Structure formats: C-alpha cells, structure tokens
N, C-alpha and C positions, 0 to 999 in steps of 0.2 A: 635450656632446654638440648637436649645430646645432639650430634647431627644426623644418627641413626633415628631418633624422634621425629625432628627435623624432616628427612627424607617422607619417614611415616605418614606423618601428619600432611604434605604436599600432594602426598599417593591417595590419600582419602578425598582430599579437595579436590582432584583431580578426577576421580571418580562420578563424585556430586556434583561437579562441572560438566562430564561427559550424559550423564542422566537431567539433567537442565536442557541442556543445549535440544538432545530430540524431544522431552517432555513439549519447551516452546512450541515446539513447533507441531506438534500433532493437530489432527483435528478438533478434538475433545478439550483443548487445553482451556478451562476456564478464568474469571477474575482469582478464586480461590488459590489456583496453582501460580499465578502471579506474582500474587500477595506473597507466598510462599517463597516463591525465588527470590524476590525483593527481601526481604527479610533473610535469609540465608546469604546470599552477595554482599549484602550493605553491612555486614555484622564483621568483616572481614577483612581485610587487605589483601591476604592471598585468596582469598574469596574470589573478589573481583579478578585480581591474578589469571587462578585458572580456569576461568569462563573465557577469559580472552583467548585463554591458550587452546582452549577446546573450540572455539567458537575459530580462530582460522585452522587448526585443524579437521573441522568437518568443511572450511571452504576449500580446503586441498581437495580433502576427497571427494571432493564432490565437483570439480572442474577437471580431476583428475580420473574419475569413474573409468572403469573398463582397462585401462594403461598399462600394459602388462609390469610394469613395475608398483602400481599399485594389488595389481592381483598378488605377486609375489610375496609381498609383504602381508595380503590377509592372510597366505598360507602360511606363515609364520607367527599373525595371531593365535591361529585354532592350534600351529602345535605347542606353540608355549602354554598356552590358556588349558586346552583340550585336557589337561588334567586337573583341572582346578575346579572342585563342584562352584565356588564362591564365583569363576566366572563365566561358568556356564550359563548361573541364574541371572547375570549380570547384564548378559550378551541376550537372554531372555527378554528382560525387564524392557532393556535401552535400545537393545535393535544394533545390528551388525555395524553399523559406522560408526553405534559409538564407540565399540569393541575397537575399531581403527584408532577412533581419537587418544584411548586410553595407551595406546601403542604408541602412540605419536609423545602424550604428555609421557611416559615411564623411558623414552630416548629409544628404542628400539630401533628404530628406524631412522638416526640421526642425518644419516646422508641426503636426504630428501628434504630440500628448503621449501620453507615455508612461505604464498608470497606476501609482498608488503602492499596488501590492500588495506586501503583507509579503511575499506566499511566495518570491518574483524578488528578496529583498534583502536573504536571510540571507545569514549569513556562511559560510566554506568549511567548517567541522565541523557543519553542519546536513545533513542529507538528509529527504527527503519525498519521497512518491507521491502521486498525485491518487488521485478516487476510480476503481475498477479497472483500476490502474497494480501492477506487481509490477519491481522493482527490487534488483538485487546491487552492495554495494561492497566494498571490500576494501582495508583500512584498511593504515598506514601500518608496522603488525606482524604483515602476511599476512593478519589474522584477517579475517573476510568476516562480512556483516549482508545477507541477507537482506531486503529489507520490502515486506510483504503489502499488501493495497491501503489508500490512505485511513493511512496512517503517516508518524512521522515520530520519528529521531532525532537527538540531539544528541552528539558527540563531543568529550569533553573532552579529551585525550592526544595527545602529539607525540612523537618519538622519545626525546627527553629526560627525558620524564616517569616519576615513580617508580610511577606507579599508570596500569593503562590505565581508565580510567574513561570512561562512557558513561550516557546516556540517554533511555527510552523513553517520548515525550512522549505521542503517541496511537496508538493503533492497533496492530500486532501485527508481530513483526519476528526471526527466526531467525539465533541467533548462533552461528557457526563460530568456534572458540579458539583459535590457534598459542600453541602451547607457548610459554614466556616464563619467566623468572625474576619478573617484574612482576606482580602480582595484577591479575586486567580481576574490573570488579566494572560493573552496571549495574541501575541507578534504574528505578524500573517504581512508578510507585501509590505505596502506602506500604512497599513492599519494596525490597532490596538484595542481587541475586543476586552472589554470587562464584565464580567459576570458574576454572581452572589447565587447560589442555586440553581440551575439551569443547565440545560441543555440544546447545545449548537453545534452544527456541521459548516467546517472552515475551507475551503477549497482555494489552492494556486492555479493559476492557468496560465501559460503566454497569451493565450490569443486574448481570454475572459479575465485575466485582471484575476482578483478575490471576490470570493463570491464565500458571504458568511449567511445562512439561515438558521434563525433561532426556532427551534421545535416545541419547548417548553420556558416559561421562565421570559426573563427579560434580562436583556443586554447594551451595553454602551459600546457604541464601534468610532474611535476617533483618528482621524487621520496625523498619522506622523512625517516628517521628514526624513527620508534616510541618504545618506552619501549626498548630501546636499553643502558644499561649505559653503563659509563665511555667514559675513549678512545677510544672504538670502534666506538660509536656515536659519536665524533668527527672524526675521519679518514670517515667516511660512506658520513657525510653534505661536506667534501670536494670538492666531487668528485659523486655530485648525476644527476642518470640519468634523462636527462629531451628530451622529445622529445615534439614535433608540429606535431598538427592535423592539414589535411585539410577537407573542408566539404564531408562526405560522409566513412569516415577512422574512425576504431576502435581501440583502442590499449588494448589489454588484456595483465595485470600483474599478474599473477598467481603466490602464495608463492614458491619461493627456483625456479623459474626460469627467464631465460632472457625474459622480455615484448614482445608482437610480435605486429606490426600494419599490419590489414588487410585492404580491402578494404568490406565495411558491408552491410548488407543485409538489405537495410531500410525499406521493408518494417516489417520485423520482430522487426527493432528497434521501427518502431512507433505504428506496430500493438496494445500495451499494453493498448498505450493511450485510445484506441479508441475498446477497450474489446476485441480483438482477440489473439492468438497465430496461428504461422503461423511455419510451420516444415517442414522440407524438406528433406526426407528421414534420419532422426535422427533415432536414436539408441531407440527403446521403453522405456530403462532404462530412458534415457534422459529426453522425453516426460514427460512420469508420474514424472519425478519431478518440471518439469515445470509445469502440471497443478495441484499437489499440494500444489504450493504456493499460491492458488487462494483456496482451500477449506481446514475448519477444519475439513473434513475428507476424509483421507490419501488415496490412493490407494498402496499398497502393493506387488510386484514381490517377488515369494518365488526365490530360487537359480537356478531353473531348466535354464540349458545350451541354452536351446531352443530358452526360452526367448529372448536372446542377439540375437538373428537370425534375430527378427523381425524388419523392419524400418519403419515409419511409416512417411509419407506428408499431408498435408492437413493444415487447416484452422480452427478452435476450439475459441467459445468464453469463454472468463474467465468467471470462475466458474462451466462451464456445467460439471462436473468432470458427470453424468449421462449420456449426449449426447455422452460423449469422449468411455466413457465403452461402448456403449451400438456400435457406429464407431469398436471398436476394434474385438465385438465380433462377430459382420459381415463379417468383410475382415480378421480375423487372425483366427490362431487357438486355441482360447482364452475363457476362462469363468470369471466371477464376482461370486462372491460370497460373503457374508456378514462377519468377521470377527468376536472374540469373544472380541476385544479392541472396534467396533464400528467404523472400515477402514475397507476398503475393498481389501478382495487379489483378485489379479488374475493370473491366474494358467494356463496350457498349457490345451488344453482340449483333453483328452482322450477316443476315443469313439469305441466300439465296433463295432459297424455299418459302415461295410466298407462302406457302398454308402454315408455316415457323412466324414468319411474318404477323401473319393476320390473329391467329392463335396467341401471343405474345402483344399486338395492339387492344386483343379484346379483354384479355388480362388486365394488363394496366386500366382499360380504363373502367374494369368494375372493381379497383382497389379504388380509386380515384375518386368514383362515384359513394362509395363506402365510406371513406375516410371523409367527403367531404359533408356527407348526411348524421353524421358520427361523431362527436370530441372525442371519441378514440379508437381509431382502427387497430384491432389490439390482436398479435400475432404471437404465438407462447412457444418459446424452442429451449 
C-alpha cells in the first residue's frame, strides 16, 4: 500500500470512529448498534486505534468546551470543510463535536495537547460509564451487559475462549447471558458468579460489599481469596463459601461478615435500568448515598442527629437531584443550600415561626402514619 493510500485509509477510519463515538453515546443506541460497532472495531487494529484517537479528542473537547482556543478551532473546522458537501452531510449526521474530532485526527490543530487520561486509553475489552451515564454492551456471544452509573467491567474472552470470563471492577452491572456450552463467570470483589443462560445483577459498594441478585435462571456464587498472601490463601481456597441462588434471591456479602441470602425487592433491583430509584422507608443518609451515585454535585448531610430519624419512601428519577431536594423540603423539616465546594448541604430547618414549625410537624406525622399503614409510601418525581 502506498503512503497516499495508507493516509486515505487512516482518514476513513477516523471518520467512522468519530461517528461511533457519537452514536454510542446517543439515547437511542441499541444492542444492534453496539454489535455493529464491535464488529467494525475488532475487524482491524487500525479501527481500534482510530476509535481510541476519537475518544481522546472528544474528551478534550468536553473538558474545554467554551474555551477561546476551542472556539477558534471550531471556526477553522467550518472554514476548511464549509465547501465540502460530504463534510456538511457528515456534520449533520454525527454532530458538531464529531466534526471537531475529525479535525483533531486530521492534524489541523496539532498545537493542542490531548490529556493523558487513562479512561480514554483503555483496551477494547474494557467498558466504562461516567457518573450519571448508563450503557448497554452486546458481547460476541450475544450476551449483554448493562452498566449503571460510574461503572467499569472488563471482558476477558473471545469467540475462541473456553470460558466466558468477565470482571466487574467498579459500580453495578446487569448481565443477560446467552446459552452457550462455555461457562459464563463474573468476578466481583471476593466473589465468583457462575451462570448459564440466565440474568443477574451485580453491584460493588464500599459500605455494603458485593450484592448479587438473580433475576431469572440459576447461578452459583463462590467466595474467592483476593490479595491474601502465602499459606493463608491456600487455606481459604480449600473450603470456599459456595451459594446457589434461585430467581428473586439476593446475596449480600459484606467485608468481614457472613454472607446473607434474602428475598430481593425486584422493583428496586430492576429500577435503575429504567432510570428509577425506589426507596421504601429508608434512612435519609442511605437515600442520599444512592442519589449521589448519579450526580457529580453531591448532597451532603451534617451530623445533626435529627436527620437520622428521617425515613424516605418513594420513586425518584436517577440524576434528578433537584427534584429530590424539592420533595424533601416539602415533606420534611429540612432545607438545602449551596455549599462552598459546589455541593448541596442538607440541613435541619430551624424556624422562629411557630406556625411553620407546627405545619412541618403535622405534615411529618401524617407522612409517618401513612408510611406505617402501608408497605409502600410512594412519592413519584
């Protein structure tokens, strides 16, 4: 291949990669789109390299959106491609940000330094979501992974692998496993989940440990020894904890505690995949912890003991921190105000207006009464 042909091929790969960067982030991106993307990326090392370049470029654009330098460069994009019908069609199809990405890959503004961000230099078998994002990936065996907010999973198998092995390294994921003669195993924390033709949910949480919920089918869960040296590791591996789950059951494995198997609240389990968070008389601090997973702007509770007595029931949309705050201020004696660090402080509301105090007390009493008389005191926002 001549140098000219090589450059033309690389440019075409960059254009397709720019499209995929935008397409995979679209709300209507479905399993068929991701399957087509995987086929394209895996068909050539150059395709994988082009996609990495497009991700880096778009990351730079996102971080510098609105900067004078980027505005100047975007004007250059329009000037240099304005008379090109194909470029206009491409911009309409994949968006302005992708057009900027094409400029990066074409070397129009080499003076801009791309950040050395590990998130955008990962290999093709690692999938990741940012805070507030949700994504579905179709694997080469037609199994699917749906990633929740701020999650990362590594896929360690190909079409020729004897075992379908994956590892949830952060966050939460839902796995729908296609039937196959090969074992499908997921590692998460100190647990190994083995499944064949089933659907299950796995979450890693600093406070709760590993939560594994079986939606349908059957799975086996084994305890494994991570980072345990010498003879201790060999002794642990002699008698690993082994648990079989039936549909509707959830295993909770907290650090330094015996694992528990409970009947799962399935509306809670499946809710996040539909953009819903379900709470049933939960402590406010636990609810805030869950709400914060979906937003970069965090809710912060002070150490006022009165806040520990607030219980929350309801259904809230993921990422709708403002709606949650409005509901709390309306239903409970709390107030929210911006904090110096950009987060939102949630405080107990003290008022010198006796009528206001009485109104809040009456509303709170009514809510608590309704909650105790019904299994689900539900508020939807």
